[in-house]
C-alpha positions as a Markdown table, in Angstrom:
| # | Residue | x | y | z |
|---|---|---|---|---|
| 1 | Unk | -11.7 | -50.3 | 7.7 |
| 2 | Unk | -12.0 | -53.5 | 5.7 |
| 3 | Unk | -12.7 | -56.7 | 7.7 |
| 4 | Unk | -12.2 | -60.1 | 6.3 |
| 5 | Unk | -13.5 | -63.3 | 8.0 |
| 6 | Unk | -12.5 | -66.8 | 6.8 |
| 7 | Unk | -14.4 | -70.0 | 7.4 |
| 8 | Unk | -14.7 | -73.5 | 6.1 |
| 9 | Unk | -11.5 | -75.1 | 7.4 |
| 10 | Unk | -11.4 | -78.5 | 9.0 |
| 11 | Unk | -9.8 | -81.9 | 9.1 |
| 12 | Unk | -10.0 | -84.1 | 6.0 |
| 13 | Unk | -8.3 | -87.2 | 4.7 |
| 14 | Unk | -5.9 | -87.0 | 1.7 |
| 15 | Unk | -8.0 | -86.8 | -1.5 |
| 16 | Unk | -10.8 | -85.0 | 0.3 |
| 17 | Unk | -12.3 | -81.6 | -0.3 |
| 18 | Unk | -13.0 | -78.4 | 1.5 |
| 19 | Unk | -14.6 | -75.1 | 0.5 |
| 20 | Unk | -13.1 | -72.0 | 2.2 |
| 21 | Unk | -15.0 | -68.7 | 2.3 |
| 22 | Unk | -13.8 | -65.2 | 2.9 |
| 23 | Unk | -16.5 | -62.7 | 3.8 |
| 24 | Unk | -15.7 | -59.0 | 3.5 |
| 25 | Unk | -17.3 | -56.1 | 5.2 |
| 26 | Unk | -17.2 | -53.9 | 2.1 |
| 27 | Unk | -17.7 | -54.0 | -1.7 |
| 28 | Unk | -14.6 | -53.8 | -3.8 |
| 29 | Unk | -14.1 | -51.6 | -6.8 |
| 30 | Unk | -12.1 | -52.6 | -9.9 |
| 31 | Unk | -8.4 | -53.0 | -9.4 |
| 32 | Unk | -8.8 | -54.8 | -6.1 |
| 33 | Unk | -7.6 | -58.4 | -5.7 |
| 34 | Unk | -8.3 | -61.0 | -3.0 |
| 35 | Unk | -5.9 | -63.8 | -2.4 |
| 36 | Unk | -5.5 | -66.9 | -0.2 |
| 37 | Unk | -2.3 | -67.4 | 1.7 |
| 38 | Unk | -1.5 | -70.6 | 3.5 |
| 39 | Unk | 0.8 | -70.3 | 6.5 |
| 40 | Unk | 2.4 | -73.5 | 7.8 |
| 41 | Unk | 4.9 | -73.6 | 10.7 |
| 42 | Unk | 8.4 | -73.0 | 9.5 |
| 43 | Unk | 7.3 | -72.4 | 5.9 |
| 44 | Unk | 7.3 | -69.3 | 3.8 |
| 45 | Unk | 4.0 | -67.6 | 3.2 |
| 46 | Unk | 3.1 | -67.7 | -0.4 |
| 47 | Unk | -0.2 | -67.2 | -2.2 |
| 48 | Unk | -1.9 | -70.2 | -3.7 |
| 49 | Unk | -4.6 | -68.3 | -5.5 |
| 50 | Unk | -5.9 | -64.8 | -6.2 |
| 51 | Unk | -8.7 | -63.2 | -8.1 |
| 52 | Unk | -9.1 | -59.7 | -9.5 |
| 53 | Unk | -12.5 | -58.5 | -8.4 |
| 54 | Unk | -13.2 | -56.2 | -11.3 |
| 55 | Unk | -11.9 | -58.4 | -14.1 |
| 56 | Unk | -12.3 | -61.9 | -12.8 |
| 57 | Unk | -8.8 | -62.9 | -13.8 |
| 58 | Unk | -7.3 | -65.6 | -11.6 |
| 59 | Unk | -3.9 | -66.8 | -10.4 |
| 60 | Unk | -3.0 | -70.2 | -9.2 |
| 61 | Unk | 0.3 | -71.5 | -7.8 |
| 62 | Unk | 1.6 | -74.5 | -9.7 |
| 63 | Unk | 1.1 | -76.6 | -6.6 |
| 64 | Unk | -2.7 | -76.2 | -6.6 |
| 65 | Unk | -3.5 | -75.9 | -10.3 |
| 66 | Unk | -6.3 | -78.3 | -11.4 |
| 67 | Unk | -7.1 | -78.9 | -7.7 |
| 68 | Unk | -8.2 | -75.5 | -6.4 |
| 69 | Unk | -10.7 | -73.1 | -7.8 |
| 70 | Unk | -11.2 | -69.5 | -6.7 |
| 71 | Unk | -14.5 | -67.6 | -7.2 |
| 72 | Unk | -15.9 | -64.2 | -6.2 |
| 73 | Unk | -19.4 | -62.9 | -5.8 |
| 74 | Unk | -21.1 | -59.7 | -4.6 |
| 75 | Unk | -18.2 | -57.5 | -5.8 |
| 76 | Unk | -15.7 | -59.4 | -3.6 |
| 77 | Unk | -17.9 | -59.5 | -0.5 |
| 78 | Unk | -17.6 | -63.3 | -0.7 |
| 79 | Unk | -14.6 | -65.1 | -2.2 |
| 80 | Unk | -14.5 | -68.8 | -2.1 |
| 81 | Unk | -11.6 | -71.3 | -2.5 |
| 82 | Unk | -12.8 | -74.7 | -3.5 |
| 83 | Unk | -10.1 | -77.3 | -2.7 |
| 84 | Unk | -10.1 | -80.7 | -4.1 |
| 85 | Unk | -7.8 | -83.7 | -3.9 |
| 86 | Unk | -6.2 | -82.3 | -0.8 |
| 87 | Unk | -2.7 | -83.4 | 0.1 |
| 88 | Unk | -0.8 | -83.6 | 3.4 |
| 89 | Unk | 1.3 | -80.6 | 2.2 |
| 90 | Unk | -1.8 | -78.4 | 1.9 |
| 91 | Unk | -2.1 | -78.4 | 5.7 |
| 92 | Unk | -1.8 | -74.8 | 7.0 |
| 93 | Unk | -3.7 | -71.9 | 8.3 |
| 94 | Unk | -5.3 | -70.2 | 5.3 |
| 95 | Unk | -5.6 | -66.4 | 5.4 |
| 96 | Unk | -7.5 | -64.3 | 2.9 |
| 97 | Unk | -6.2 | -60.9 | 2.1 |
| 98 | Unk | -7.2 | -57.9 | 0.0 |
| 99 | Unk | -5.2 | -55.2 | -1.9 |
| 100 | Unk | -5.6 | -52.5 | -4.4 |
| 101 | Unk | -3.4 | -52.6 | -7.5 |
| 102 | Unk | -2.4 | -50.2 | -10.3 |
| 103 | Unk | -4.0 | -50.3 | -13.7 |
| 104 | Unk | -2.0 | -52.4 | -16.1 |
| 105 | Unk | -0.6 | -54.9 | -13.6 |
| 106 | Unk | -1.4 | -58.6 | -14.2 |
| 107 | Unk | -3.0 | -60.8 | -11.5 |
| 108 | Unk | 0.1 | -62.9 | -11.5 |
| 109 | Unk | 2.2 | -59.9 | -10.7 |
| 110 | Unk | -0.2 | -58.7 | -8.1 |
| 111 | Unk | -0.4 | -62.1 | -6.4 |
| 112 | Unk | 3.3 | -62.7 | -5.8 |
| 113 | Unk | 5.7 | -62.7 | -2.9 |
| 114 | Unk | 4.7 | -63.0 | 0.7 |
| 115 | Unk | 1.8 | -60.6 | 0.4 |
| 116 | Unk | 3.3 | -57.6 | 2.0 |
| 117 | Unk | 1.4 | -55.4 | -0.4 |
| 118 | Unk | -1.9 | -56.8 | 0.8 |
| 119 | Unk | -3.6 | -54.3 | 3.0 |
| 120 | Unk | -6.3 | -56.2 | 4.8 |
| 121 | Unk | -6.0 | -59.7 | 6.4 |
| 122 | Unk | -8.4 | -62.1 | 8.0 |
| 123 | Unk | -7.5 | -64.2 | 11.1 |
| 124 | Unk | -7.3 | -67.4 | 9.2 |
| 125 | Unk | -8.9 | -70.8 | 9.1 |
| 126 | Unk | -7.1 | -74.1 | 9.8 |
| 127 | Unk | -6.9 | -76.7 | 7.1 |
| 128 | Unk | -5.6 | -80.1 | 8.2 |
| 129 | Unk | -5.1 | -83.0 | 5.8 |
| 130 | Unk | -4.3 | -86.2 | 7.6 |
| 131 | Unk | -5.2 | -89.9 | 7.6 |
């Protein structure tokens, strides 16, 4: 069973930075993706970023492009989300999740929707952006 543990959340002022980490209990083979899903009260869960472990391709939601950077090391055992220029609307519990995907699918296609195809989830880390 895959276990994912997030860390790195906290309280920052607008314009500040945080670095989230997702530590996995296993190595991932090709055609696995890990994504970050913020969940705020009353809002739909949508991924902000995903990375393909085998190919290194990345997806970013428009809302975080040029502000967030996702990276992976140790075959997905550590995935980080570097968050810069944080905004009030980034406030949420951030979950990391992992899934396998079929050959030929793009990372944008894999990282879509509410994440129902993601098979393993962490417990989340709180990110709060406030003055």
